[in-house]
N, CA, C and O atoms as a DFTB+ gen file, in Angstrom:
400 C
 N C O
     1  1       0.846      -1.172       0.000
     2  2       0.000       0.000       0.000
     3  2       0.891       1.235       0.000
     4  3       1.895       1.291       0.710
     5  1       0.517       2.208      -0.793
     6  2       1.273       3.445      -0.893
     7  2       0.438       4.573      -0.285
     8  3      -0.743       4.717      -0.600
     9  1       1.047       5.353       0.570
    10  2       0.347       6.447       1.234
    11  2       0.963       7.763       0.801
    12  3       2.181       7.937       0.859
    13  1       0.118       8.690       0.366
    14  2       0.577      10.013      -0.027
    15  2       0.791      10.889       1.197
    16  3      -0.016      10.886       2.127
    17  1       1.884      11.635       1.186
    18  2       2.242      12.521       2.283
    19  2       2.178      13.966       1.781
    20  3       2.812      14.289       0.777
    21  1       1.428      14.839       2.455
    22  2       1.438      16.244       2.065
    23  2       2.785      16.871       2.423
    24  3       3.261      16.733       3.550
    25  1       3.386      17.551       1.469
    26  2       4.655      18.229       1.717
    27  2       4.594      19.611       1.083
    28  3       4.005      19.794       0.018
    29  1       5.210      20.577       1.751
    30  2       5.213      21.947       1.261
    31  2       6.568      22.279       0.658
    32  3       7.614      21.944       1.213
    33  1       6.526      22.944      -0.490
    34  2       7.750      23.318      -1.198
    35  2       8.477      24.409      -0.415
    36  3       7.902      25.446      -0.085
    37  1       9.748      24.154      -0.127
    38  2      10.620      25.125       0.530
    39  2      11.454      25.856      -0.519
    40  3      11.698      27.059      -0.427
    41  1      11.880      25.089      -1.515
    42  2      12.739      25.644      -2.564
    43  2      12.563      24.819      -3.829
    44  3      12.643      23.591      -3.786
    45  1      12.324      25.486      -4.957
    46  2      12.161      24.797      -6.236
    47  2      13.441      24.909      -7.049
    48  3      14.116      25.939      -7.045
    49  1      13.761      23.807      -7.757
    50  2      14.983      23.765      -8.562
    51  2      14.735      22.889      -9.787
    52  3      15.043      21.697      -9.775
    53  1      14.180      23.479     -10.841
    54  2      13.912      22.714     -12.052
    55  2      12.877      21.639     -11.817
    56  3      11.762      21.929     -11.384
    57  1      13.241      20.384     -12.101
    58  2      12.322      19.242     -11.925
    59  2      12.317      18.704     -10.509
    60  3      11.716      17.661     -10.253
    61  1      12.963      19.379      -9.594
    62  2      13.023      18.922      -8.207
    63  2      12.681      20.067      -7.271
    64  3      12.783      21.239      -7.634
    65  1      12.273      19.708      -6.061
    66  2      11.984      20.717      -5.046
    67  2      12.375      20.164      -3.681
    68  3      12.218      18.974      -3.408
    69  1      12.876      21.032      -2.845
    70  2      13.119      20.690      -1.454
    71  2      11.803      20.921      -0.729
    72  3      11.259      22.025      -0.765
    73  1      11.289      19.890      -0.074
    74  2       9.969      19.956       0.553
    75  2      10.039      19.500       2.005
    76  3      10.914      18.725       2.393
    77  1       9.086      20.007       2.802
    78  2       8.954      19.596       4.202
    79  2       7.546      19.082       4.441
    80  3       6.571      19.604       3.901
    81  1       7.467      18.044       5.264
    82  2       6.169      17.528       5.654
    83  2       6.322      16.413       6.661
    84  3       7.212      15.571       6.545
    85  1       5.442      16.412       7.657
    86  2       5.384      15.382       8.699
    87  2       6.749      15.167       9.356
    88  3       7.159      14.036       9.616
    89  1       7.437      16.273       9.614
    90  2       8.680      16.211      10.361
    91  2       9.915      15.841       9.573
    92  3      10.959      15.557      10.160
    93  1       9.821      15.838       8.278
    94  2      11.011      15.514       7.484
    95  2      11.156      16.472       6.310
    96  3      10.192      17.102       5.877
    97  1      12.361      16.564       5.815
    98  2      12.700      17.396       4.662
    99  2      13.305      16.473       3.614
   100  3      14.228      15.712       3.902
   101  1      12.764      16.549       2.367
   102  2      13.246      15.656       1.305
   103  2      13.304      16.380      -0.028
   104  3      12.617      17.377      -0.250
   105  1      14.145      15.850      -0.909
   106  2      14.226      16.317      -2.296
   107  2      13.205      15.506      -3.092
   108  3      13.265      14.277      -3.128
   109  1      12.271      16.206      -3.726
   110  2      11.136      15.579      -4.396
   111  2      11.187      15.853      -5.897
   112  3      11.447      16.977      -6.327
   113  1      10.935      14.804      -6.689
   114  2      10.839      14.927      -8.136
   115  2       9.468      15.518      -8.464
   116  3       8.442      14.970      -8.059
   117  1       9.447      16.631      -9.193
   118  2       8.186      17.302      -9.518
   119  2       7.804      17.170     -10.989
   120  3       6.918      17.885     -11.458
   121  1       8.443      16.287     -11.714
   122  2       8.197      16.145     -13.155
   123  2       6.731      15.872     -13.476
   124  3       6.240      16.329     -14.508
   125  1       6.026      15.149     -12.631
   126  2       4.637      14.783     -12.923
   127  2       3.638      15.899     -12.636
   128  3       2.500      15.838     -13.102
   129  1       4.043      16.920     -11.877
   130  2       3.111      17.996     -11.536
   131  2       3.456      19.326     -12.187
   132  3       2.690      20.283     -12.074
   133  1       4.583      19.402     -12.861
   134  2       4.967      20.643     -13.520
   135  2       5.653      21.605     -12.573
   136  3       6.175      21.212     -11.530
   137  1       5.643      22.874     -12.954
   138  2       6.342      23.890     -12.172
   139  2       5.724      24.061     -10.791
   140  3       4.504      24.032     -10.627
   141  1       6.589      24.238      -9.811
   142  2       6.152      24.514      -8.441
   143  2       6.913      25.726      -7.928
   144  3       7.995      26.053      -8.416
   145  1       6.332      26.384      -6.939
   146  2       6.988      27.522      -6.306
   147  2       6.948      27.351      -4.797
   148  3       6.168      26.561      -4.266
   149  1       7.800      28.104      -4.120
   150  2       7.852      28.077      -2.661
   151  2       6.444      28.296      -2.099
   152  3       5.729      29.206      -2.518
   153  1       6.062      27.444      -1.144
   154  2       4.755      27.550      -0.515
   155  2       3.712      26.608      -1.077
   156  3       2.699      26.357      -0.423
   157  1       3.934      26.067      -2.295
   158  2       2.987      25.104      -2.868
   159  2       2.920      23.859      -1.992
   160  3       3.905      23.468      -1.366
   161  1       1.738      23.244      -1.961
   162  2       1.558      21.956      -1.293
   163  2       1.472      20.871      -2.357
   164  3       0.812      21.038      -3.383
   165  1       2.152      19.753      -2.094
   166  2       2.162      18.620      -3.004
   167  2       1.783      17.360      -2.250
   168  3       2.081      17.226      -1.063
   169  1       1.128      16.437      -2.937
   170  2       0.890      15.111      -2.373
   171  2       1.991      14.224      -2.932
   172  3       2.091      14.026      -4.143
   173  1       2.822      13.688      -2.031
   174  2       4.054      13.000      -2.407
   175  2       3.948      11.510      -2.095
   176  3       3.542      11.119      -1.001
   177  1       4.317      10.696      -3.066
   178  2       4.390       9.247      -2.903
   179  2       5.846       8.851      -3.110
   180  3       6.401       9.049      -4.191
   181  1       6.461       8.295      -2.075
   182  2       7.876       7.973      -2.041
   183  2       8.628       9.290      -2.232
   184  3       8.621      10.111      -1.316
   185  1       9.269       9.532      -3.360
   186  2       9.956      10.804      -3.572
   187  2       9.467      11.516      -4.825
   188  3      10.202      12.302      -5.424
   189  1       8.219      11.242      -5.225
   190  2       7.642      11.856      -6.416
   191  2       6.352      12.587      -6.067
   192  3       5.462      12.023      -5.431
   193  1       6.258      13.843      -6.485
   194  2       5.012      14.594      -6.328
   195  2       4.023      14.087      -7.365
   196  3       4.356      13.972      -8.545
   197  1       2.812      13.785      -6.926
   198  2       1.792      13.267      -7.846
   199  2       0.662      14.252      -8.084
   200  3      -0.083      14.128      -9.055
   201  1       0.534      15.249      -7.179
   202  2      -0.614      16.143      -7.282
   203  2      -0.341      17.436      -6.522
   204  3       0.239      17.416      -5.437
   205  1      -0.767      18.575      -7.104
   206  2      -0.824      19.836      -6.359
   207  2      -2.062      19.763      -5.474
   208  3      -3.119      19.337      -5.941
   209  1      -1.962      20.163      -4.220
   210  2      -3.121      20.232      -3.332
   211  2      -3.098      21.590      -2.634
   212  3      -2.077      22.278      -2.629
   213  1      -4.233      21.966      -2.045
   214  2      -4.247      23.220      -1.299
   215  2      -3.984      22.932       0.179
   216  3      -3.931      21.775       0.596
   217  1      -3.820      23.994       0.963
   218  2      -3.485      23.852       2.384
   219  2      -4.580      23.118       3.159
   220  3      -4.282      22.370       4.090
   221  1      -5.845      23.327       2.783
   222  2      -6.944      22.632       3.467
   223  2      -6.876      21.129       3.238
   224  3      -7.056      20.340       4.165
   225  1      -6.615      20.743       1.997
   226  2      -6.500      19.302       1.686
   227  2      -5.289      18.701       2.391
   228  3      -5.353      17.570       2.874
   229  1      -4.182      19.450       2.456
   230  2      -3.004      18.969       3.183
   231  2      -3.348      18.723       4.647
   232  3      -2.928      17.721       5.225
   233  1      -4.107      19.630       5.247
   234  2      -4.506      19.471       6.649
   235  2      -5.408      18.251       6.830
   236  3      -5.280      17.527       7.818
   237  1      -6.315      18.020       5.887
   238  2      -7.197      16.844       5.962
   239  2      -6.395      15.549       5.889
   240  3      -6.610      14.631       6.681
   241  1      -5.478      15.482       4.942
   242  2      -4.665      14.264       4.792
   243  2      -3.799      14.058       6.024
   244  3      -3.675      12.933       6.509
   245  1      -3.199      15.127       6.538
   246  2      -2.383      15.000       7.749
   247  2      -3.210      14.543       8.939
   248  3      -2.738      13.738       9.742
   249  1      -4.436      15.041       9.069
   250  2      -5.310      14.607      10.167
   251  2      -5.625      13.121      10.051
   252  3      -5.618      12.403      11.051
   253  1      -5.902      12.658       8.833
   254  2      -6.182      11.232       8.635
   255  2      -4.939      10.397       8.944
   256  3      -5.049       9.337       9.561
   257  1      -3.766      10.856       8.526
   258  2      -2.531      10.123       8.813
   259  2      -2.247      10.089      10.315
   260  3      -1.738       9.094      10.830
   261  1      -2.577      11.182      11.019
   262  2      -2.411      11.198      12.476
   263  2      -3.306      10.153      13.135
   264  3      -2.890       9.488      14.084
   265  1      -4.538      10.005      12.635
   266  2      -5.449       8.991      13.176
   267  2      -4.921       7.580      12.928
   268  3      -4.976       6.727      13.815
   269  1      -4.410       7.337      11.727
   270  2      -3.850       6.021      11.399
   271  2      -2.653       5.725      12.302
   272  3      -2.543       4.631      12.856
   273  1      -1.763       6.698      12.445
   274  2      -0.593       6.511      13.305
   275  2      -1.016       6.235      14.742
   276  3      -0.470       5.344      15.394
   277  1      -1.984       6.994      15.233
   278  2      -2.480       6.767      16.591
   279  2      -3.051       5.368      16.762
   280  3      -2.796       4.706      17.768
   281  1      -3.826       4.919      15.777
   282  2      -4.402       3.570      15.848
   283  2      -3.304       2.513      15.843
   284  3      -3.390       1.523      16.569
   285  1      -2.273       2.720      15.029
   286  2      -1.167       1.755      14.972
   287  2      -0.397       1.711      16.288
   288  3       0.183       0.685      16.641
   289  1      -0.393       2.826      17.009
   290  2       0.328       2.891      18.275
   291  2      -0.558       2.541      19.460
   292  3      -0.115       2.605      20.607
   293  1      -1.811       2.170      19.193
   294  2      -2.714       1.739      20.252
   295  2      -3.378       2.868      21.018
   296  3      -3.863       2.654      22.129
   297  1      -3.410       4.063      20.449
   298  2      -4.013       5.205      21.138
   299  2      -5.526       5.050      21.202
   300  3      -6.140       4.438      20.328
   301  1      -6.111       5.613      22.248
   302  2      -7.564       5.677      22.359
   303  2      -8.069       6.711      21.358
   304  3      -7.608       7.853      21.355
   305  1      -9.002       6.318      20.521
   306  2      -9.542       7.233      19.525
   307  2     -10.940       7.661      19.947
   308  3     -11.677       6.872      20.538
   309  1     -11.314       8.905      19.650
   310  2     -12.666       9.354      19.986
   311  2     -13.709       8.462      19.334
   312  3     -13.497       7.969      18.226
   313  1     -14.819       8.251      20.000
   314  2     -15.868       7.370      19.491
   315  2     -16.648       7.939      18.331
   316  3     -17.378       7.204      17.665
   317  1     -16.516       9.241      18.066
   318  2     -17.310       9.849      17.001
   319  2     -16.586       9.927      15.665
   320  3     -17.067      10.585      14.743
   321  1     -15.439       9.266      15.546
   322  2     -14.722       9.251      14.273
   323  2     -15.466       8.338      13.318
   324  3     -15.816       7.208      13.659
   325  1     -15.703       8.847      12.116
   326  2     -16.468       8.091      11.134
   327  2     -15.869       8.315       9.757
   328  3     -15.703       9.456       9.325
   329  1     -15.546       7.239       9.073
   330  2     -15.046       7.321       7.712
   331  2     -16.083       6.700       6.790
   332  3     -16.480       5.549       6.966
   333  1     -16.513       7.477       5.810
   334  2     -17.474       6.955       4.842
   335  2     -16.729       6.179       3.762
   336  3     -15.701       6.627       3.253
   337  1     -17.254       5.030       3.429
   338  2     -16.708       4.274       2.310
   339  2     -17.089       4.971       1.014
   340  3     -18.174       5.546       0.918
   341  1     -16.206       4.927       0.006
   342  2     -16.547       5.570      -1.272
   343  2     -17.878       5.105      -1.842
   344  3     -18.580       5.893      -2.477
   345  1     -18.239       3.850      -1.631
   346  2     -19.505       3.340      -2.156
   347  2     -20.713       3.961      -1.463
   348  3     -21.832       3.856      -1.965
   349  1     -20.505       4.603      -0.321
   350  2     -21.608       5.227       0.407
   351  2     -21.615       6.750       0.259
   352  3     -22.427       7.425       0.891
   353  1     -20.727       7.293      -0.564
   354  2     -20.630       8.735      -0.741
   355  2     -21.528       9.215      -1.882
   356  3     -21.828       8.475      -2.819
   357  1     -21.942      10.470      -1.770
   358  2     -22.687      11.102      -2.849
   359  2     -21.703      11.455      -3.971
   360  3     -20.494      11.495      -3.742
   361  1     -22.209      11.709      -5.169
   362  2     -21.303      12.130      -6.258
   363  2     -20.501      13.382      -5.888
   364  3     -19.332      13.495      -6.259
   365  1     -21.115      14.325      -5.161
   366  2     -20.414      15.546      -4.760
   367  2     -19.272      15.212      -3.794
   368  3     -18.183      15.775      -3.904
   369  1     -19.519      14.302      -2.854
   370  2     -18.472      13.897      -1.917
   371  2     -17.332      13.188      -2.632
   372  3     -16.166      13.384      -2.290
   373  1     -17.662      12.365      -3.626
   374  2     -16.617      11.674      -4.380
   375  2     -15.762      12.665      -5.171
   376  3     -14.542      12.522      -5.241
   377  1     -16.407      13.663      -5.762
   378  2     -15.647      14.680      -6.499
   379  2     -14.717      15.438      -5.553
   380  3     -13.568      15.713      -5.899
   381  1     -15.206      15.773      -4.370
   382  2     -14.364      16.476      -3.382
   383  2     -13.212      15.582      -2.942
   384  3     -12.090      16.060      -2.778
   385  1     -13.469      14.311      -2.751
   386  2     -12.440      13.374      -2.308
   387  2     -11.362      13.183      -3.364
   388  3     -10.174      13.118      -3.048
   389  1     -11.784      13.094      -4.614
   390  2     -10.835      12.802      -5.689
   391  2     -10.277      14.046      -6.353
   392  3      -9.366      13.955      -7.176
   393  1     -10.811      15.205      -6.006
   394  2     -10.330      16.437      -6.623
   395  2     -10.829      16.655      -8.039
   396  3     -10.319      17.512      -8.761
   397  1     -11.830      15.878      -8.433
   398  2     -12.362      15.996      -9.805
   399  2     -13.291      17.182      -9.924
   400  3     -13.832      17.437     -11.000
C-alpha cells in the first residue's frame, strides 16, 4: 500500500523541489506535476510529487494520517470518528475526495 504525504515546497529547482512535511525534509521529483513555487503543497508518494493540493487538503490528509498513526500505536480514539466508504458517498463527496 502506498500512502501520499502532504509536503510543502521550501525551494524549487527545475524538476526537483526541497519539501517539508510530517517532520522531514526531502528532495522531491516534480516532473509529474509541472512547475512549483515556494509555498505550494504537493501530495508525495515515495519521492515523487503526484498532485498539487491546497493547504486545506493537506490538513485533511495530515489529520487522517495522524489517526492512522495513533491507531497503529494503540491510542484511544474518539468514538465519534467516522469514515465513509466511497460506495456510500454522494457524487459531490466523491468529487471532493478525488479532486475531480
